[in-house]
N, C-alpha and C positions, 0 to 999 in steps of 0.2 A: 513735608506733609503736615507735621504738627504746626509749623509756623503758618502755613496757609489756612489751616483750620481755625487757629486763633484769630488770624487777621480777618477771616470771614465773619467772625463773631464781634468784630469791632475792637479787638485788642491791638494796641499800637506797640509793636515790638521794636526795640532799639538794640542793635547788635554792635559789637566793637566799641562799646563805651561803658562807663561805670558811674556809679553815684559817688561824686567827689565830696559832697556835703549834704547833710540833711538840715533843712532850714525850718523856720516856723511856718512857712507857707508851702513847703514841698521839698524839692531836692534840686541840687545843681549837679549836672553831669560833668564828666571829665572833659567834654567838648566845650564846656562853658554855657551850654543851654540850661535854662532854668525851667523846671516843671512844677506847676501848681498842683497840690494834692491835699485832700482832707486827711488822708491816712497814708502812711508809708510803711510797707511791709518789707522787711529785709530778710532774704534767705541766704545765709552765709555758709551753708553746708555744715559738715561735721568732721571732726578729726578725732581719732581714738586717743584716749588718755592713757599713755603708756609710761608716764613718769614714775609711778609706784613700781611698776615692773622693772623699769630700767634701774631704779635705785636699789631694788632687791637683787640686782645682778642677772636678771633674765635677759635673753637675747631679744631684741626688738628691731623692727624694720618699719613698714607701714602700719604695723600693729604688733601684737605680741606673737613672736614666732613659735609655731607649734609643729609637731609632726602630724601625720594623718589621723592619729588617735587623740589629737588635741592636747598632747603632753608638751609642756614647754621645755626649755633647756635645763630646767631643774626637774628631776624625775618625779618629784612629789607635788608639782604645781601644774595645773591645767588652765586653759583659757578657752572660752567659747563665746559665740556671738560676734557682734561687729568688731570687737577689739582683737579677735584672733586672726592672725595671718597664717592659715593652715596649709600644710602640704596636701594638695588635691591629687589623689592617685591617678585620676584620668588624665590630668594635664601635666603631671610630673613636675609641678612647681607650686610655690605658695601663692595663695590668693586670699583676698579679704573681701567679704561680701556684706554690704550694708542693706539688709532686708530682714524683716521680722521672721521670715521662714528659716533663715540661716540660724538665728538664735533658737527658734523653736526646735529644730532638729539637732543642732549642735550640743545643746545642754544634755540631752539623754546620752549622746555619744560620749561626752566627757565623763558623765556619771558611770557609765558601764566600763569605761577605760579605767577609772579610779578603782573599780571593783576587780580589776585584773582580767576583764574579758577582752578578747581579741576583736576589736572593732575599729572601723575607719569612718571618718566623716567624708562621705563621697557624694553628698547631695549636689546636684548641678546648681550653679548659680541661677537664680530665678527672680524676676520681678514683674510687676504688672502696673498698668495705669488705666484709668477711665477718665477721658476728657471730652466733654460734650457728648456727641454720639459715637465717639471713637473709643474702642476698648482694645488694649494691646497686652500681650503676654510675651515675655522674652526668657529664653533658656540658653545657658551655655556661656561661653567666653570667646569673644571675637579676636583676641590677641593672636597675631600671626596669620590671619586669614589671607588668602591669595585670590579668592573669587567670591562673588555674591550672585546668588540665583534667586529670581522672583517666580513665585507661582501665583498667577492672578495679576491684576492691574492695580498698581499703587494709586492711580488716579481715582479708582472706584472706592478706595479705602476698605477693600475686602481682599486681603492677600496674605501670603506667607513669604517670608524672605529667609534664605539660608546663607550662612557664612561657611565657606569651605576652606580647608587647607589640605593640599595634596589630594584633592578629590574626596575628602572625608568631611562630613558635616561636623562643625565644632560649635555652632550656635544656630538658633532659629527664633524667629519672631512671627507670631500670628496676630494679624490686625483684623478685628471684626470677623474672624473665623474661629469657631469655638470647638471645644472637645478634641483638640489635636495636640495639646501639650505633652501628654504621655507618649504619643507616637513620635513627636519631635525629639523628646529626651531619649527615647529608646534608640532612635537613629543615631544620636550623638554618642551614646554609650557603646553602640555596636562597633563603631570604628570602621564600618564597611566602606569600600570604595564605591562611589556612585557617579553616574554620568549626569552632568547638568540638565540634559534634556529629560531625564527621568524625574528630576525634581520639579522642573518647570511645567510639566504636564502630567496628567494621570491622577 
């Protein structure tokens, strides 16, 4: 859907290839094709810097490993934000979330935890994007899903999609449908068993 939208706006998408070389006139792809460009923008992603934590003897994985209260393997050291791979109480496993909302909510949890309060960082993973006339919000984690249910028609670019595991909603994405994030997140947190037909209509 995103690819079709961008293509309709004149964006030439190339999949299954990579930029092998940046030249004075553009770029050479791994396929050998040369593209002429005035400006080349490179999006290389991000990786958490865990070297200091590792050197200090903290447990690390995809990030700095913490419990649900954002405490690391050392009882007096805490981690929050993108670098924290924290135990999520809803999913029963560690996750690492790269979104500003995670840092916004994780910092206060770490602070209260440092003060000895009984707290957990249980905010659902969330992100959003706005591209051309398409707006999308995503909540949850799709790992381990065994079914996908659509409410509405994706071709219309106004729909909701749910990812299920064992007939329970574990993630949801709303596209150009607004004011439903709280309902989707409540459904995920509830853990109730649902029938796909109930999600696809009504």
